[in-house]
N, C-alpha and C positions, 0 to 999 in steps of 0.2 A: 529355555530362559525364566521360566520362573520355577523355584525350587518345589520339587514334589507334585510339577504338573504340568503339561502340554502348555504350549505359550504362542501366541502370536501375535505381527507385528504391525502397526502402519506407519510407512516413513514416506514425508511429503518433499518433494524433492520440486525445483522450478520455480517457486515462489520469489518473488521478490516485493520486497516492502510497500506496502499500498501507502502509506501515508509520509511517516520525518524518513529523511535519509541517516539513517543509526551508523553503526560501528563497521558492519558488513557493506552496506552502501548496495550497491545493485548486485552484489554475486547472488549466487542463486543459494537455496538451503533447500534439500531433498525432502522428498514425503512421500515412501513407499507405502504402498498397503497391504501388510500382510493377513491374508485372508486364511480363515482357520478349514480345513478340509474338512471337519463333522460337521461344521454349518454351512458349506455348499454344495446347495441342493440341487443336483444338474437332472435331476428324473430319471427312474428307472433304473431298474438291473440293481435295485435294495438300497438307491441312494435316501439318504436323510438329512435333517436340517432346517434349520430355520429362517434360511437365503437362501431365496431363490437365483437360479442362473442370471435370469433378465434383471432381477431386484438391484443386483448392484449398481451404481453410479462409477462410473470408471472417468468419468469426470472429477471425480472429488482427490484424486492422487495422480499421479505421474508415474509411477513403478508399483508393480505390485508381485508381493512375494507369497506362494502357495504353502504354510506350513503345515504337517511336517512329513518329511519320508525319514526316517530310524537308519541305522547303518547296525548291519548283524556282526555279533560279536565273533561270532566261526569263520565267516567270509569275509568281515572287514569290508563288504559292499554291501550298497545302496539295497534294502529288503527289495524284494517285486511286488508290482503293485498288482491288486487281485482284487475284483469283482468283490463287494459286501466287504467292503475293507476303509477305510478313511482315503488313503492314497488306492482310488481304484482308477483303471486305464480310461474309463469316461472321463473322470473328473480330472485327469490329466491335459486329456484330449480338449474338451469345453474350456477349461481355465489358459490355456496357451492360444485356443482361437480366439476367443473373448478377449484376452491381451491383445492381441494381433489384430483382429479389426478394431480395436479403440486406441490402438497408436501405445499403445502401454506395453513396457519393457516385464516379460514376464520372468521371476526368477523363483527358482525352487531352496526350498529352504529342507536343510538336511541336521538332524541331532534332536537337540530340544531336551527338555529336564528328563529325568529317568532314562536316557538314554546313554550311561557312563561308555557302555561299549565303542562310542566314537570316538572320546576323550585317549582312551586305549588301545586303539587302531591307530590312531592318530603316531600316537610314541610307541608302537611297536613293528606295525609296518605303514609308514607315511606313503608311499608310493604307489603302494595297494590302494588305500583307501580312498586316495586322489583319484587316479584313475578311474575307479569306481565312480565317482559321483562324477567327473569328465564325461565319463560314458552315461551316463543315464543322462544328465542335461543335455548332450547332442541327441540322444535317442528320442526324445519327448517335446524335440526342440525348444526350449526354455533359452532365455536371453542371459543368464546368469543365473549363480549359487552363493546364497547365503547358509554361513556356516556360524551350526549353534551347537559347540560341543560342550558339554557341560557335566562337571565342572573344569571348565579349564585351566590348563596348568602352561608355566614356565617349562616348557622340554626343548631342548635342541631342534629335535625330529620332527615339530611345528612348524619350525623353518623349513625343511625338507618340504614336506608335505605342501606348505602354500604356495610355496614357490615350482615346485610341478604341477600343482592347481593351474597356478597362471599361465605354465606355458604351456597344459594343453589348452586352456580356453584364454588365448592372448585378448582376444577381444569382445568377454564377455565382462560384464558388471559384477563384483565378488565385493559381499557385503560377510561381516560379521556380526554375530552380537553376543555379547558378554558384560560379564559385571566386575571382573577383575583382569589380572597379569596386565599391568600397564607397563609394564619393562619388556614384556613382550611383543605388544602390538608397536612397541616404541621401533623393536626393530623389524617387524615385517610389514609394517606398514604402509612401503612402496606399493605391494601386491595388492592391496585392497582399494578399494571405489569408498566404502561406507565400514566404520567402524563404530559401531552403536553399542552405547550404555544403557545397558536395560536397568532405569532406574526406575523402578517398582517395588510395590511388597518393602519398601526399605525399613518398614517398621512392623513389629506385632507384638502381641502380648508373650516375651521372652523373659526369661528369671533376669531379673535385676533393671528391667526395664519401664520405660515410661512412655505413654501413649503418646503415639507423633504421626504425621501424615503419610499416605501411601508414596506420594511423590513430590515431596515440597520442593519449590526450587533452590529457596535457601534454610539454614538453620533459624534457630530462635533471634527476632528482631533482626535478621539480615548479618548476626554477627556470629562466628564458629563458636558452639556452646557444648560443652559437654552434658550428656544424661545425667543427673545428680547419683553421685557413689561410683562413679564411672570414669574411665578415661576416654570412652568412646563420643566423638561428637553426635548430635543428632543428625540422621543420614539425610539429606539433601542433592539435587543436584549438581550445584556451585561445588559443593565438594568433591563430587564425583570429578565430573570434567576436568578439575583442576589436578589432579591424581595424573592423569594421562597426558595432561600437556606438558606438566613438572617432570614427565618420565621421557619426554621426546616428541609425542603422538602431533603430529599439525594439526592446528584447531580446525580446519576446513576439513579434518577427513573423521571428525567428531559429530557423533548424534548424541542423542538422549530422548527419555521417554515421557511420552501423554500417556495414561493409563483411562483408556473406556470403560472402566470396571474399578469395583471399588471393593471396602471391607467393613465391615460389620464389628465394635467391637461392645462388650456386655461386661458392667463392673466401673466404668469410667463414663463421661458424657463429654469431654475434651479432649483438648490435647494436653501435654504436659503433664498429665497426673499418672499418680503410682501404679502399675501397673500389675502391680504382685499379686495380687487375686483378680486379676483379671481375664478375660477370655474373648480371641477372635474368630470369629467364623471363618473355619477353614478355606469353606469354599468362597473364590473373588464372585464377584457377584456386578452383572453388568449395571452400568447408569442406568439404563431407562428401566431396569427393572427395582433399581434401589428407591426412584423414583415413585415405582408404584408402592413399593413398602413406605416411604416417606416422603409423604406428598412436600412437604418444607423443605426439603432439599433443591425442589422447584420453585419454590414459592417465596420461601426466607432462610437461604441460606444463610451460613456463618464465614467468614474472611480472615483469616490470620495475614495480616497485614508483612508483618516481619518475615514470614515465612514463605507466602505468595502464593498460599494454598487457601481452600476450600474443604468444609466440612461442617458438620451439622449433629447438633446433642438432642439425646432427649433424657428423660431423668435420670437413667441408666443407662444410655447407651453413646456411641461415637460413634461418626460412620465419618471415614474417609475416600473421599472421591476427587477426581479433576471434573470441572464444569467448562460451561462455556467462557468464564472471567478468568480461570486457568490457561485452557488454552489460548488467551487473548497472552495473557502475560509470558508465557511460555513462547509462544512468537517473538515478544518482543525482547524478552533474554536470549535469545538464538541471536538476531539481527545484533545485539549490543554486545555481546559477548564474541560474535565471529563465526561459533562453530557451524558445520556443515549440512548439519536440518535434524529432523527429528524422529524416533520410533513411535509408535501408537499403538496401544494393545489395547481392542481388536477392532478391527470394522464394523461388526454384528454386536459390540457392546453396547452404541448408542447409533446404529446407521441412520434412524429417521431426526435426532435431535442435535447429537453432537459432532457428527461428519460433515452436514451442511455447513459448520461455521468451518471446519477446514476447508469445505471446499470454495466456500465464499474467498478466504483469504489466496486461496489458489488460481480463481479465476477473475479475481478482482471484481467479483459481483457484492459488495459491500457496500453497507447500509450509511449516507450521509455526516457526514461528519456533525455533531450534536450541535443544536444550539445554544447561545451563553446562558449560562442561568442567572437569577435575580439574586441578591441578598435579600434577607428577610427579614432578620433578627439577630444581633442586638441592632435596632433600626440606627441607622446613620444618625451620628452626632449623639448617640445614648449616653447619658451622666449616670453615675452609681451603681455601673456593672459590676453582678461579684468578680470575684478573682478564678473562680472555678464558674466558665460560661458555655453554653451554648449555642455553635454558628448555625444557622436554618436561613438554606435554601429552598428556594423551589425547583421541584426535577423538572428535566425535558426531556423529549424522544428518542431515541435511540441513544440514549448515554447508556454507559457500563458501570462509569467511577466517573469520580470527580477528585479534582485538584484544589489545595484548599492553601492559603498562604495567609501567614500573621507576620506582622512587625510594626516596631514601632517606628521604622520610618515609611510616609506615602510614596518614596519610590521601591518602596523592598529592596532598597540594597542589602539590608542585612534582617535576615529572616528572626523571628521567634519562633516559628513552628511550624511546618512544612507536612502536611499530609498529600500522599501521591495516588492515593487508590481509596478514596472513602465511596462504598456501596449505598449508604443511606444518604439522604439529602439533610443532615444533621452530622454535625461532630462536636464533642464537647472538648473541650480546654480546660485545663486544672494549671493551679499555681499562678495564675498572672499576677503582677505588681499594682497593690495599690497605687491609688493615687500618678496613673500611667496612662498615657496615650494611645489605643493600638489602631491599625489600620488591617483591614482583612478582605478578601477576593475569592474569589469560586470562579473554576473553568468545568467544561466535562470533556468527559472521554471517552471514544471507544476505539475500535481498532481501526480505524478510517482516517482518526488522526483527534486533533484537540479544538474547541471552541477558543472564541476568543476569552480575554481573563473579564469579567464581570465589572458595575463598577465599584469602584472603593470605598467602601462602607468605614467608619472611625466610631470608636468609643471611648469611654474613659473609665478605668476601672476604679473602685471605690466611693466613697463618698463626696460630693461636692455640697457643702453646709456654707448658708448667706445669713450677715448679720442685719438680725429684721429692728433692732432697739438701738439709739441715743445712748453710747456707754456711759454718757455723764449721770444714765438715771439708772444704772446697776450698782446693787452696792455690795453684794456678796453672790458667790458663787452659787450654783444652782442646778440639779438636773431634773429635770420634766419626763413625766407618766411618758411612755410612747402613744399614739394615738394613729388609728386606732387599735384597742386593746384588747378583745383578741382582732388579730390580723390575717388576712392572707392577699398578696405574700408581700405586699408593700406597706411600712408604716413608719412614722416618722417622729425622730426623737428631738428634743429641743431643752439647749443648754446655754448660760451665759454664766461671763468671767468678767469681772470687776476690773482687771487690769491685765495687760500683754502675756499671757503663760505660753508656754508650751502644754500640748492638748490631749491626751490621748482616750479616746473611746472606743470600747471593745465589746464584743461579744462571745456569751463563753455558753457553751452547754451546760447541763447539770451535775455533769461529772468535773467540770471544770478546764475543760481544754477548750482551747481559744478557737471561735469559729468563722470569725469578722473582722478585722477591722475599719473602721468606719472613718474615724478624724487620728493622724498621725502626725503634730508638726506645731510650731509657733501659731499663735492665732491672738491678733487683737482684741481687745475688751470692747464688749457687744453680746449681742443675744444670738445665738445660731441655731438653726435648722436642719440637722440631716435624715437622708433616708436609708433607710436599709430594705433590701430588695431579698427576700427567704425564697425565690422561685426557688430553685436546688438543695432548701434544705427542707426539711421532714418534719410535720408536727412535733410539737411538744413545747414543755417552757425552756426559755432561756432566760441567763441572766446579763444586762448591758451594764458596764460601769466607765465612769468618768474619773480622768486624772488629772488632775490642773494646776501646775504647780505642789502647794499641800494639802490641796481640796481631792477627796475621793468619795464616792458614791456609788451606791449601786441599786437597781432595781430589777424586776422580772418582767416580762412579757413574753405574751402566748401565740404561739403559730397552729392555725387552726386550717387543714385544708379540707 
């Protein structure tokens, strides 16, 4: 399953969407728990592992896959279980007993990364290896078999192998774990119950590579995007799923991955950075261990909205992982895409933190739908709002993210901007049009559903200037010094025009770059006062300039924060 290392999964079955009816509607999706044999401690006979037999929460999944039994290259048969080995008789017996007691089908996994002999045997002796797997499943009382031949190759004898295995185990649950060969699985999908794509470890510090997420749902910004200087797309779940659908595998037979482990990169500190001189920690690290090493992963994780992926960065490190929010997004994707299920590596990776998130969805023990948030700023009816504005609202209990809409219409029929998943309680929007009215609203979200929309707030971008003097008393054009000066963060600027004129009043930084337009348009004769709100600007000296007809004048103002 994972290159250069053995690998365990969790697949979740029987899950019904607890909130909205999505593309998959009421169809179940699978979740099967792959339990790592080396983590499974049943006591006695030299057993070891950090998960004792009685610690497994069998209600957190509906199918359990015990990982992994290797295939002998000399006999093309499963190796014999032996005491003191990961696959030992007492572990096999305990696993099947506990699965049966909890009404969870027990599936035995065969192969794994590093067991190249398995694929060789499928090509050279397909009937022999199929019969050996069937005998093992029947001898130890398993309910099915998981086929993890790595690297899987599109060979005609694979068809012979899987057909024979189905003939020997007609009522068994047959699953596959693979990363490629979509044309092969398009031919043999009728023999499988689950075809699970291993969307893990999708990115590393490889030659010509850029830093990227472990198991992102989408590419950069949600749009297929190639790694700079390469014809390779940033890898993601959507890409891999579509390859198999396009090859002819029914979407309802496909599964994809959630990873309860992650990786630490050194030499980069965010996704999409040149990884030419970076390294990636070879050993995968469980989510719970990552949180111990980097507490900010739990308290202040970063979120890649386009990729739908969580990450964390330090000065010189980038950590890629799945967390609660990622799991929720992947369940949403599964329903919207209509795929059959998900594979999760692995139960022990976060048995006390993330596995309960899976269980909550499986059992319907979900948090309540969050309350409706309240907009805070810009306050309702605000004027003189800068074109780069921060929308702010109050946080609500049980919300995992927020959905924000901005529009020039109060019915939101046409959206200026929409952000579906904001983890914070504020969001900055840039480049709004001056002298334009906007409306905004927000709602909260979690896996149970969405709150109602908040009250709609409005604001106006740009300046609202008012005439304060009889135009008959104005004899010349003038621009007054701003007041107060220095200021923080709002200052007033007054100007006078003796006759109707087109007027522009702009603010520039000391490099001559325009940073704000306060007035732009035809004005009647009069004296006007306009405000500049410099909340989102840094301290320093700025220049403001008026152009009215043939009149131009420039002055300086000072912002001190």
